[in-house]
C-alpha positions in Angstrom: 24.7 -6.1 19.9 27.4 -5.6 17.2 29.6 -8.6 18.1 28.8 -12.3 17.9 28.5 -14.4 21.0 28.4 -18.1 21.6 24.6 -18.0 21.4 24.1 -15.9 18.2 25.3 -13.4 15.6 25.8 -9.7 16.2 24.4 -7.0 14.0 27.7 -6.7 12.1 27.7 -10.3 11.0 24.0 -10.2 10.2 24.3 -7.0 8.0 27.4 -8.4 6.2 25.5 -11.6 5.5 22.4 -10.1 4.1 24.2 -7.4 2.2 26.3 -10.1 0.6 23.2 -12.2 -0.2 21.4 -9.2 -1.9 24.5 -8.3 -3.9 25.1 -11.9 -5.0 21.5 -12.3 -6.2 21.6 -8.9 -7.9 24.8 -9.6 -9.7 23.5 -13.0 -10.8 20.3 -11.4 -12.2 22.2 -8.6 -13.9 24.7 -11.0 -15.4 22.0 -13.4 -16.6 20.2 -10.5 -18.2 23.1 -8.7 -19.7 24.6 -11.6 -21.7 21.7 -11.3 -24.1 22.1 -7.6 -24.7 22.8 -6.6 -28.3 25.4 -4.1 -29.4 22.6 -1.7 -30.1 21.1 -1.8 -26.6 21.6 1.3 -24.5 22.6 -1.1 -21.7 25.3 -2.9 -23.7 28.2 -1.0 -22.0 26.4 0.2 -18.9 25.2 -3.1 -17.5 28.7 -4.7 -17.6 30.2 -1.6 -16.1 27.7 -1.8 -13.2 28.3 -5.6 -12.9 32.1 -5.2 -12.7 31.9 -2.3 -10.3 29.6 -4.0 -7.9 31.5 -7.3 -8.3 34.7 -5.6 -7.1 32.9 -3.9 -4.2 31.6 -7.4 -3.3 35.2 -8.6 -3.2 35.9 -5.9 -0.6 32.8 -6.9 1.3 33.9 -10.6 1.3 37.3 -9.7 2.6 35.7 -7.6 5.4 33.5 -10.6 6.2 36.5 -12.9 6.3 38.4 -10.6 8.6 35.3 -10.1 10.8 34.8 -13.9 10.9 38.4 -14.4 11.9 38.3 -11.7 14.7 34.8 -12.6 16.0 33.5 -15.4 18.1 31.5 -17.9 16.2 28.2 -18.9 17.7 28.0 -22.5 18.9 26.0 -24.9 16.8 22.7 -25.8 18.4 23.0 -28.8 20.6 20.3 -30.8 18.9 22.0 -30.5 15.4 23.3 -33.8 14.2 27.0 -34.2 13.5 26.4 -34.5 9.8 24.4 -31.3 9.8 27.2 -29.4 11.5 29.8 -30.7 9.1 27.6 -30.1 6.1 27.0 -26.5 7.2 30.8 -25.9 7.8 31.7 -27.2 4.3 28.9 -25.4 2.6 30.0 -22.1 4.1 33.6 -22.8 3.0 32.4 -23.6 -0.5 30.3 -20.5 -0.6 33.3 -18.3 0.1 35.5 -20.2 -2.3 33.0 -20.0 -5.1 32.5 -16.2 -4.5 36.3 -15.6 -4.7 36.8 -17.8 -7.8 33.8 -16.1 -9.5 35.3 -12.7 -8.8 38.8 -13.8 -10.0 37.3 -15.2 -13.2 35.4 -12.0 -13.7 38.6 -10.0 -13.3 40.3 -12.3 -15.8 37.5 -11.6 -18.3 37.6 -7.9 -17.8 41.4 -7.5 -18.0 42.1 -9.8 -20.8 42.3 -6.9 -23.2 44.8 -5.0 -21.0 42.4 -2.4 -19.5 42.0 -1.6 -15.9 38.6 -2.1 -14.2 36.8 1.1 -13.3 34.5 1.2 -10.2 31.6 3.4 -11.1 34.0 5.9 -12.8 35.3 6.7 -9.3 38.7 5.1 -9.7 40.4 2.4 -11.8 41.7 -0.8 -10.3 44.7 -2.1 -12.2 45.2 -5.8 -12.8 47.7 -7.8 -14.9 46.9 -8.3 -18.6 46.0 -11.6 -20.1 48.4 -14.4 -19.2 46.8 -17.3 -20.9 45.6 -17.7 -24.5 41.8 -17.0 -25.0 41.7 -15.8 -21.4 38.4 -13.9 -21.7 36.6 -16.8 -23.3 37.9 -19.5 -20.9 37.3 -17.2 -17.8 33.8 -16.5 -19.1 32.9 -20.1 -19.2 34.3 -20.6 -15.7 32.6 -17.5 -14.4 29.2 -18.6 -15.8 29.3 -22.2 -14.5 30.6 -21.1 -11.1 27.8 -18.5 -10.8 25.2 -21.2 -11.5 26.9 -23.5 -8.9 26.9 -20.7 -6.4 23.3 -19.9 -6.9 22.4 -23.6 -6.5 24.4 -23.8 -3.3 22.8 -20.6 -2.0 19.3 -22.0 -2.7 20.2 -25.2 -0.7 21.6 -23.0 2.0 18.3 -21.1 2.3 16.3 -24.3 2.1 18.4 -25.7 5.0 17.6 -22.6 7.1 13.9 -22.9 6.2 14.0 -26.6 7.1 15.4 -25.8 10.5 12.8 -23.1 11.1 9.7 -24.9 9.9 10.4 -28.6 10.4 12.9 -28.6 13.3 11.4 -25.5 14.8 14.7 -24.2 16.1 16.3 -20.8 15.9 18.9 -21.4 13.2 17.2 -19.0 10.9 16.3 -16.4 13.5 19.9 -16.2 14.7 20.7 -14.6 11.3 17.7 -12.2 11.5 17.9 -10.9 15.1 21.1 -9.7 16.7 22.1 -11.4 19.9 22.1 -9.1 23.0 25.3 -9.4 25.0 24.9 -11.0 28.4 
């Protein structure tokens, strides 16, 4: 139930997937909202603090997912999937992970450009190197923003692909990520 099998995903992979999805959409929404906050807003410092804290926790979650992915069996692609669909899915997943990691790194570069550590919910500080390029916060901010838009676009296509498999192809691509496989 917790482990993947050749026929489907286990509970661990499913929970890690959906938790990541919820966090990514939440961070995107929070980031989109907070960039328009004014200095006089009560959320001016709170929203970025929450965004950074959850972003660093997401980094931990991604690393856990990658370790789990490396240690677990991967379900086989469904037999009727076309070769191009299998390749597209493989590369889309790789790109999703790369975008997530680059977004987080650029966020770290924004937050540490002034030499301060990043606090995770006032629990503890995570030290990072100070700025190492000129205008680091501004440049990393642009990268962070455009990569976030790219990620959300890719996530939407990822979801549309799963819905296409469910509604048009009438296969269990989507349900494999909703219901854990029972070990045989």
